C-alpha positions in Angstrom: 73.6 -18.0 58.3 74.5 -14.6 56.8 74.1 -11.0 57.8 71.2 -9.0 56.2 72.4 -6.3 53.8 71.8 -2.6 54.6 69.2 -2.4 51.9 67.1 -5.3 53.2 67.5 -4.6 56.9 64.1 -3.5 58.4 64.2 0.2 59.1 63.3 0.1 62.8 65.8 -2.6 63.5 68.5 -0.5 61.8 67.6 2.4 64.0 67.9 0.3 67.1 71.2 -1.1 66.0 72.5 2.4 65.3 71.5 3.7 68.7 73.3 0.8 70.4 76.4 1.1 68.3 76.5 4.8 67.5 79.5 5.5 69.7 81.4 2.8 67.7 80.5 4.0 64.2 82.6 6.5 62.4 81.1 9.1 60.1 82.6 7.3 57.1 80.9 4.0 58.1 77.6 5.7 58.5 77.9 7.5 55.2 78.9 4.1 53.5 75.8 2.4 54.8 73.6 5.2 53.5 75.2 5.0 50.1 74.2 1.3 49.9 70.6 2.3 49.7 68.3 4.2 47.3 65.2 4.1 49.4 63.7 7.1 51.2 63.8 5.1 54.4 67.6 5.0 54.2 67.8 8.7 53.6 65.7 9.3 56.7 67.9 6.9 58.6 71.0 9.0 57.6 69.3 12.2 58.7 68.4 10.7 62.0 72.1 9.8 62.5 73.2 13.3 61.7 70.7 14.7 64.2 71.9 12.4 66.9 75.5 13.4 66.1 74.7 17.1 66.3 73.0 16.8 69.6 76.0 14.8 71.1 78.4 17.8 70.6 79.2 20.2 73.4 76.4 22.9 73.4 78.6 25.4 75.4 81.4 25.5 72.9 79.5 28.1 70.8 80.0 30.6 73.8 83.8 30.5 73.6 85.5 33.8 72.8 89.1 34.3 71.9 88.5 38.1 71.7 89.7 38.3 68.1 86.6 40.3 67.0 86.1 43.9 68.1 82.6 43.4 69.5 80.9 42.5 72.8 77.4 42.6 71.4 76.7 39.0 72.4 77.9 39.5 76.0 76.0 40.8 79.1 77.8 43.8 80.6 77.5 44.8 84.2 79.4 48.0 84.9 78.4 49.5 88.2 74.8 50.2 87.2 73.9 50.7 90.9 75.6 54.2 91.1 75.7 57.3 89.0 79.3 56.9 88.0 79.5 57.5 84.2 82.5 55.4 83.4 83.5 53.2 86.4 85.4 50.6 84.3 86.6 50.8 80.7 85.7 47.6 78.8 87.3 47.1 75.4 88.8 44.4 73.1 92.4 45.3 72.2 95.1 43.2 70.4 93.1 40.0 70.9 92.5 40.6 74.6 89.5 41.7 76.6 90.7 44.6 78.7 89.0 45.8 81.9 90.4 49.0 83.4 88.7 50.5 86.5 88.5 54.3 86.4 87.2 54.8 89.9 86.8 53.0 93.2 84.9 49.7 92.7 84.3 46.6 94.8 82.6 43.2 94.9 82.1 42.6 98.7 79.1 42.0 100.9 76.3 44.2 99.5 78.7 46.3 97.5 78.3 45.6 93.7 80.2 48.4 92.1 82.7 46.1 90.3 82.4 45.2 86.6 81.5 41.9 85.0 81.3 40.6 81.4 79.2 37.5 81.3 77.1 34.8 79.5 73.9 33.3 80.9 74.5 29.6 81.4 72.1 26.9 82.7 73.1 23.7 84.3 76.6 22.2 84.8 79.5 24.0 83.2 83.2 24.5 83.1 84.5 28.1 82.4 88.2 28.8 81.9 90.3 31.9 81.2 93.9 33.2 81.1 94.4 36.6 82.6 97.2 39.1 83.2 96.6 41.5 86.1 99.0 44.4 85.8 99.4 48.1 86.7 97.7 50.4 84.3 100.7 52.8 84.5 103.2 50.1 83.8 102.0 46.9 82.1 105.2 45.1 82.9 104.6 45.2 86.6 102.0 43.5 88.9 99.6 45.8 90.9 101.0 47.1 94.2 97.9 48.9 95.6 95.7 47.0 97.9 92.5 45.2 96.7 93.0 45.4 92.9 92.0 42.0 91.5 90.4 40.4 88.4 89.3 36.9 87.4 86.3 34.5 86.9 82.9 35.0 88.5 79.6 33.2 88.8 76.7 35.4 89.9 72.9 35.3 90.4 71.7 38.6 88.9 68.0 37.9 89.5 67.9 38.9 93.2 68.1 42.1 95.2 70.8 40.6 97.4 74.3 39.7 96.2 75.0 36.0 95.7 78.1 34.8 93.9 81.4 32.9 93.9 84.6 33.9 92.2 88.3 33.4 91.9 90.6 36.3 91.2 94.3 37.3 90.9 96.0 40.5 91.9 96.9 42.4 95.0 94.6 41.7 98.0 94.9 43.4 101.4 98.4 42.1 102.0 100.3 41.0 98.9 99.9 39.3 95.5 97.4 36.5 95.9 94.9 34.1 94.4 91.7 35.1 96.2 88.4 33.1 96.3 85.2 34.6 97.6 81.7 33.3 98.2 78.9 35.7 99.0 75.5 34.6 100.3 72.7 37.2 100.7 75.1 40.1 100.9 77.6 38.4 103.3 81.0 37.6 101.9 83.7 35.2 103.0 87.1 35.1 101.3 90.6 33.9 101.6 93.7 35.0 99.6 96.8 32.7 99.7 100.0 34.5 98.6 101.6 33.8 95.3 104.5 35.3 93.3 102.5 36.4 90.2 99.4 38.2 89.3 99.0 36.3 86.0 97.5 32.8 85.6 94.8 30.5 84.2 91.6 30.2 86.2 88.7 27.8 86.1 85.2 27.4 87.7 83.3 24.2 87.5 79.7 23.6 88.5 78.3 20.2 89.2 74.8 20.5 90.6 75.0 22.6 93.8 78.7 22.2 94.0 81.3 24.7 92.6 85.0 24.0 92.3 87.5 26.9 91.8 90.8 26.2 90.2 94.2 27.8 89.5 96.5 26.1 87.0 99.8 25.1 88.5 103.2 25.5 86.9 103.1 21.8 86.0 99.9 22.2 84.0 97.5 20.6 86.5 94.4 22.3 87.9 94.7 23.0 91.6 91.5 23.3 93.5 91.2 26.2 95.9 89.8 25.8 99.4 86.6 27.3 100.7 87.5 30.2 103.1 85.5 28.8 106.0 85.3 25.0 105.5 88.8 24.7 104.2 87.9 22.1 101.6 87.7 22.5 97.8 83.9 22.3 97.5 81.8 25.4 97.5 78.3 24.2 98.2 75.7 26.7 97.0 72.2 25.0 96.9 70.8 28.5 97.0 72.0 29.4 93.5 69.5 28.9 90.6 70.0 26.7 87.6 70.8 29.7 85.4 73.6 32.0 86.3 75.8 34.8 84.9 79.3 33.3 84.2 82.2 35.5 83.1 85.0 37.9 83.8 85.2 40.5 86.6 87.4 43.2 88.1 87.4 45.5 91.0 89.8 48.1 92.6 89.1 49.5 96.0 91.2 52.6 95.4 90.2 56.2 94.8 92.8 56.2 92.0 93.0 52.7 90.6 96.2 51.5 89.0 95.2 48.1 87.5 94.3 46.6 84.2 93.2 43.1 83.4 93.9 41.5 80.0 91.9 38.3 79.4 93.2 36.2 76.5 90.1 34.0 76.1 87.2 32.5 77.9 86.2 28.9 77.0 83.3 26.7 78.2 82.4 23.1 78.1 79.7 20.8 79.6 81.0 18.4 82.3 79.4 15.1 83.1 80.9 14.8 86.6 83.6 16.2 88.9 86.3 14.3 87.1 85.6 16.4 84.0 86.3 19.6 85.9 90.1 19.1 85.4 90.3 17.5 82.0 
């Protein structure tokens, strides 16, 4: 008994075999099989493989931004549209960083939505990661020292009259430098801000269905899940949030004269299959 050649193998059988063994075939092997045939069926077979391969790639990677281009035209900008302040937060790309600089008193808390957010609309499960420095506007070498000046990653439902979101931020909270997590449901916020020694760091939010996980990268390179402010466990269950949400970077400064600037080096996305993927 011998194996049938690629040229003689019935077309439908070859498709089935391809689907079964697709994960085991390299692009070079697929290309080799296609070169063995001169028939139109084989050409269609190769096109089918290419289509499968394209669909298997991560569809969120196209949203990644290293902020090397001087444009935010493909971003959604929320900048205190609820008040008449002409320039509540300056938003600009400078030296490969997205810079957010509050110019007046702003806040994300309860029904107050005067903070800024730069976001993408994402449906379904996702992982969003960023690296941010939160410093004084008047001295970029120093961490903020005025209360409630923070910036980080945020997930928000913008299609409702009430505020509904979760976020993780770094900066100076009501007491000291901290990593703060906040969850707001129908204009009611709960938050907690464990102390830390730095206002810089890498942050991540992962969504798996109704569950959200908020992470800070530790000094050893591992992602450390932050606990919910009221349940004291690392799962933020938000079955009220819709499939499509705004996901991006935020800042706020509850000071009449803010002294804070946030510099985001990048924001990157990928599609997780399960909770294990949240920390890969």
